[in-house]
N, C-alpha and C positions, 0 to 999 in steps of 0.2 A: 504494500500500500504506500503511495507517495506521501511524503511529509507535507503538511500544510505550510504555506509560506507566511511571512509576517503579516501580509495584508489580510489573509484569510483568518489568522488568529486574532488580530487587533482591529481589523477594519470591517468585520462582519457584524451587523447590528440586527438585533431582534427586539421586539418590545410588546408590551401589553398595557392595557388600561388598568391602573391600580385603583383609582376611584374615578368618578365622573370628571373628565377634563384633566386628568393627571396620568401621564404616561411614564412608565419605567422602561428605559432603553438599555438593553443589556449587551455587553460584549466581553471579550477576553474569556470566552468559554463559560460565561455565566458568572465570572468572579467580580465584575465591576458594573456599576450602574451609573447612568446619566438620567436626569429627570427633565420632563417637559411638562410645564404647567400652562393651562389655557385659561384666560379670562374672557370676558365678553369682547374686549377690544384687541388685546395683545397676548402673546405667549411668552413664557420665560424658559430658557434652556439653562439648566444647572450643570455646568462642566461640558467639556468637548473631547474628552478621551485623549488617545495617543496621536491623533492626526493621521490615522490610516483610513483608507476607504474614502467614502463620500458621505460624511455625517449630515451635511446640510441637505442633500437631496432626500435622505431618509427622514429628517425632521419635517421637511416640506411636504412629505406624503401624509404626515400625521396632522398637520395644521396648515391652514391657509392664512393665518394671522401673522402680522409682523412679529418677529422674534427678538426679544431682549436676551442677551447672553451674559451669564455671570459665571465666575469661578469660585468654588469653595476654597481653593488655595492654589498656589502656583507650583505644583509638582507636575512633572512631565506627563503623567497619565491623566491629568485633569485639564491642562491647557493646550495640549498638542494640536487640537483642531481649531484653536481660536481664530486663526487667520482665514478661515472660511467665512468669517463675518467682518463687517466694517468696524464694529465697536464691541468691546467687552468690559464689563464692570468687575474690578478686582480690588483686593485690599492693598494697603501700604505694606512695605517691606517685602514685596513680591520678588525683588532682586535677590534677596537672601536665600530664596528657595529654588530659583530657576536652575536648570542643569546646563550651565554654560551656553545659554541661548538655544537649547535644543528645540527644533522646529520653529524657532523665531526667524523672521525674514526669509522664510522658505518660499521660493518663487513658484513652487507648484500650486500654492494657494492664491486665490484671487486678491487677498488683502494682506500681503506680507508685512505691511506697516500699519496694521489695524490700530485704532485708537484705544488706549487703555484709560479707563475712567476709574479713579480711585474713590472708593466709598468706604464708609465706616459704620460705627454703631448708630442705629436709629434710622439709617437711610431706608426709605420705603419705595416700593414699586406698586402702583395701582394698575393692575392688568384689566380693570373693568369688572367691578363686582368681585374682585379677588385682590386682597392686599397682602403683599409679602414684605415683612420687616427684616432688616439686616441686623445681625448681632456680631460685633467684632470679637472673635475669640481671643483670649489671652494665650500667649505663646506656649505651646505644649508639643503637639505632634510636629508642628512647623511654625514658621514665623508669619504666615500670611493667611490664616484661616478665617473664614466667615461662616456663620450659621445663618440659615434663611428660615424664618418663621412665617408660615402661611397662616395668618390670623383668621382667614375666612374658612379654610378647610381643616384647620387644627393639625397641621403637619410641621415637623421640625426636620430640616435637612442638615445633617451633622457632618458632612464631608468625611474625612478620615480621622477626625478627632475621637469619635466613639463608634466602635463596631461591635458586632457580636463575637467575632473571633479574636481580634487583637488590635492594638494600636501601636504603631512604631513611634517611639519617642525620638525626637530629632537627635541623630547621632552626630552631634557637632564636636568640634575640637575643644570648645569651651566646656568646662565641667560645670554645667548648669542644670543638672537633672533635678536637684532639689527645688529650684525655682519652677521648672516646667511641671513637676509633679503637683506643686501647690496650685499652679495655674489650672492644671487638669481638673483638680478637685473643684475649684471655683467655677470653671466652665460647666462641669457636670451639675453642680448645685443650681446654677443659674438656669440651665435648660430644664432640669427637673421641676423647678418652681413654675415653669410655664405649662407643665403637663397636667392633664386631667385623665380620667379613665378612658377617654376616647382618642387621645393624642397618638398620632403615628410618628415614630422616630425612624428617619430614613437616612442611613449611611450610604456611602458609595461602594463599599465592599462587603462581602460575606453575608449576604442576605438582607432583605428589606421587605416589609418593615420589621423592626425589632421592638421588644418590650422596653418600655421606659425604665424598667427596673435595672437594666444594664447600667444606667447612669449611677444608681446607688452602689452597684458593684465596683464601679470605677472609683467612687469616693472611698469605699472600703479598702480597695487595693492601695490607694495612696496612704491611707491611715495605717495600713499594716506595715508598710515600709518605714514610715516615720516612727512607728512603735517598735521597730527593730525585729519584726516578725514577717519578713517577706517570704512568700511561698514560691520558691524558685524551682522550675522544672529541671529534670536531669538533661533533657535535650531541647532543641528549639522547635522541632516538629513543624517546620515550615520550609518548603524546598527552596523558595526564593531567598529567604534570609540566610539559610544554610550555605548558599552559594555566594553570598556577599563577601567582599574583601576582608571585612573586620568581624566575620561571623564568630571566630574563636573568642572574641572579647564580649560577645553579646549573650544575654540570658533572657529567658521568658519568665515573667513574674505573673502569678495568677491570684485571683480572688473571686470566688463565685463564678459567674459567667464571663468576667472581664479578664483580660491579660494585656501586658505591654511587653515590647522588646526594648531593652535599654542596655547600656554597658554594665556588665556585672560589677566591675570595680566601683562604679559610682553607687550602684544599689547597695553594695555591701558597706561602703563608707557611710552612707546615710543611716543604714540600720545599726552599724556599730556605734555611731555617735549617739543614738537614742539610748544605748545601754550604758553609756558612761555616767 
């Protein structure tokens, strides 16, 4: 059997209607989600994937409304197709997360110099009978994360900051895990405060929607590390992380249904400090 090429793996899109006027667009063999929200006047596309295939044509088969494009954060699997559109709304500090301009200024796309519009906490989009409010995440998974709260349909789009499987903490050269963990806890508490029994929590990886209780597990995970009792797995149990250059330095920490990847040395230093 011939092997699938990159375009087949990353540029094949499928989708289904999650709720009325809300599409979940799936790719990467089902491991990643893009979201399309329709209002009465306008639609919103949340993230653009790796930039393989023709995402714009696929989106235009689902909606005939003008499309506003936003990024949950500026990692390559979320902004790769940005240049298929004229304008994209993103967070500040995006330069700290980009992969050396990966897919930027790519002449294959119609808008290689697309406009980047910086938005932050409290910025709202009125799609026509559907209001989306932006929440600026504190630095945890990365430096440029935005949450999008659909106030009309009671949905929270959490990007890669909170997933059912795991969250990769920014593996930066700065030893700042303690700060990022505290930020993760505050982000989780903020999102949980918005939830009621009907809220849908929608991450970009590892299944969607997921239970809002995952947010409490992330709070518990952070508390367990600061209490000096991190639950560290024997292995990483993740084929992509295992193949990363620094994989030998990384560990997986669990609590309930939540887990993170972080540098083991930093996790152990924070835990040890709690015992002193």
